[in-house]
Every structure is written in structure tokens, then in C-alpha cells.
MIDOSE-1310 file (N, C-alpha, C; in nm, 2 decimals, decimal comma, always signed):
residues 57
mqnk	+2,14/-1,39/-0,18/+2,14/-1,38/-0,04/+2,08/-1,24/-0,01; +1,99/-1,22/+0,08/+1,92/-1,10/+0,11/+1,99/-1,03/+0,23; +2,01/-0,90/+0,23/+2,07/-0,83/+0,34/+1,96/-0,81/+0,44; +1,99/-0,84/+0,57/+1,89/-0,82/+0,68/+1,87/-0,68/+0,72
ncis	+1,96/-0,59/+0,68/+1,95/-0,45/+0,71/+1,86/-0,37/+0,61; +1,81/-0,43/+0,51/+1,73/-0,37/+0,41/+1,59/-0,35/+0,47; +1,53/-0,24/+0,43/+1,39/-0,22/+0,47/+1,31/-0,21/+0,34; +1,18/-0,23/+0,35/+1,10/-0,22/+0,23/+1,07/-0,08/+0,19
lqew	+1,03/-0,06/+0,07/+1,00/+0,07/+0,02/+0,88/+0,13/+0,10; +0,78/+0,05/+0,14/+0,67/+0,10/+0,21/+0,71/+0,15/+0,35; +0,81/+0,08/+0,41/+0,86/+0,13/+0,54/+0,94/+0,26/+0,53; +1,01/+0,27/+0,42/+1,10/+0,39/+0,40/+1,02/+0,51/+0,37
lpfe	+0,92/+0,50/+0,29/+0,84/+0,62/+0,25/+0,77/+0,68/+0,37; +0,76/+0,81/+0,38/+0,70/+0,87/+0,50/+0,54/+0,88/+0,50; +0,48/+0,78/+0,43/+0,33/+0,78/+0,42/+0,27/+0,70/+0,53; +0,17/+0,75/+0,60/+0,10/+0,68/+0,70/-0,03/+0,62/+0,65
kffg	-0,11/+0,70/+0,58/-0,24/+0,65/+0,53/-0,27/+0,71/+0,40; -0,33/+0,64/+0,31/-0,38/+0,68/+0,18/-0,53/+0,70/+0,18; -0,58/+0,82/+0,15/-0,72/+0,84/+0,13/-0,75/+0,84/-0,01; -0,88/+0,85/-0,05/-0,92/+0,85/-0,19/-0,88/+0,99/-0,25
kgii	-0,88/+0,98/-0,38/-0,86/+1,10/-0,47/-0,72/+1,17/-0,45; -0,62/+1,09/-0,42/-0,48/+1,14/-0,41/-0,44/+1,21/-0,29; -0,52/+1,20/-0,18/-0,48/+1,26/-0,05/-0,41/+1,16/+0,03; -0,29/+1,20/+0,09/-0,20/+1,12/+0,17/-0,17/+1,19/+0,30
ktkd	-0,17/+1,11/+0,41/-0,13/+1,16/+0,54/+0,01/+1,10/+0,56; +0,10/+1,19/+0,60/+0,24/+1,15/+0,62/+0,26/+1,11/+0,76; +0,38/+1,05/+0,79/+0,41/+1,01/+0,93/+0,42/+1,12/+1,03; +0,45/+1,24/+0,98/+0,46/+1,36/+1,07/+0,33/+1,44/+1,07
neyi	+0,22/+1,37/+1,04/+0,09/+1,43/+1,05/+0,06/+1,55/+0,96; +0,12/+1,55/+0,84/+0,09/+1,64/+0,74/+0,01/+1,57/+0,63; -0,07/+1,65/+0,56/-0,15/+1,60/+0,45/-0,09/+1,66/+0,32; -0,08/+1,57/+0,21/-0,04/+1,62/+0,08/-0,14/+1,57/-0,02
kiik	-0,15/+1,63/-0,13/-0,24/+1,60/-0,24/-0,15/+1,57/-0,37; -0,18/+1,46/-0,43/-0,11/+1,43/-0,55/-0,20/+1,47/-0,67; -0,14/+1,55/-0,76/-0,21/+1,60/-0,87/-0,14/+1,56/-1,00; -0,21/+1,55/-1,11/-0,15/+1,53/-1,24/-0,16/+1,65/-1,32
vvpi	-0,05/+1,70/-1,38/-0,04/+1,82/-1,46/-0,01/+1,77/-1,60; -0,10/+1,81/-1,69/-0,08/+1,78/-1,83/-0,05/+1,90/-1,91; +0,07/+1,91/-1,97/+0,11/+2,03/-2,05/+0,03/+2,04/-2,17; +0,01/+2,16/-2,21/-0,06/+2,19/-2,34/+0,02/+2,28/-2,42
nynl	+0,01/+2,27/-2,55/+0,08/+2,36/-2,64/-0,02/+2,47/-2,68; -0,01/+2,58/-2,61/-0,10/+2,70/-2,62/-0,11/+2,75/-2,77; +0,00/+2,74/-2,84/+0,00/+2,79/-2,98/-0,09/+2,70/-3,07; -0,11/+2,58/-3,04/-0,19/+2,50/-3,12/-0,34/+2,51/-3,09
ksnl	-0,38/+2,58/-2,99/-0,52/+2,60/-2,95/-0,59/+2,70/-3,05; -0,72/+2,68/-3,07/-0,79/+2,78/-3,15/-0,82/+2,90/-3,06; -0,86/+3,01/-3,12/-0,88/+3,14/-3,05/-0,99/+3,12/-2,94; -1,09/+3,04/-2,97/-1,19/+3,01/-2,87/-1,14/+2,94/-2,75
eker	-1,06/+2,84/-2,78/-1,00/+2,76/-2,67/-0,90/+2,84/-2,59; -0,82/+2,93/-2,65/-0,73/+3,02/-2,58/-0,81/+3,11/-2,49; -0,92/+3,17/-2,54/-1,01/+3,26/-2,46/-1,07/+3,18/-2,34; -1,11/+3,06/-2,37/-1,18/+2,98/-2,26/-1,07/+2,95/-2,16
ntkf	-0,95/+2,92/-2,20/-0,85/+2,88/-2,10/-0,80/+2,99/-2,02; -0,79/+3,11/-2,07/-0,74/+3,23/-2,00/-0,85/+3,30/-1,92; -0,97/+3,27/-1,94/-1,08/+3,34/-1,87/-1,07/+3,32/-1,72; -1,02/+3,21/-1,67/-1,02/+3,18/-1,53/-0,89/+3,20/-1,47
i	-0,79/+3,26/-1,54/-0,66/+3,29/-1,48/-0,66/+3,42/-1,42
């Protein structure tokens, strides 16, 4: 038996519109960007890779 007071996940989440490449407009007219962060073990990198990675920091 389903409860009539339940709302769907889509109704509950504050998202209004989904754009491409992870950009989302919320119901309060703000924009957010979804990004994926991949951790790296810096100690396993070669010296060249370490230099390349820290050049832009």
C-alpha cells in the first residue's frame, strides 16, 4: 500500500533544469556545476609527472 503523502525524488530535489556538461539550474534560480574529482597518490608519480602537475598550481 502506497502512502499518498509521499513525493517523488524528482519533486523533492531542488533542481529545475539540467543543462549539458554537469550544469544545473536550481529552483531558487542559482546555477551549480557538478565536477568529478579523482584523487592521485602524489608519491607514486615520477619526477616529471610531479613537475608537470605542480607547474599550474
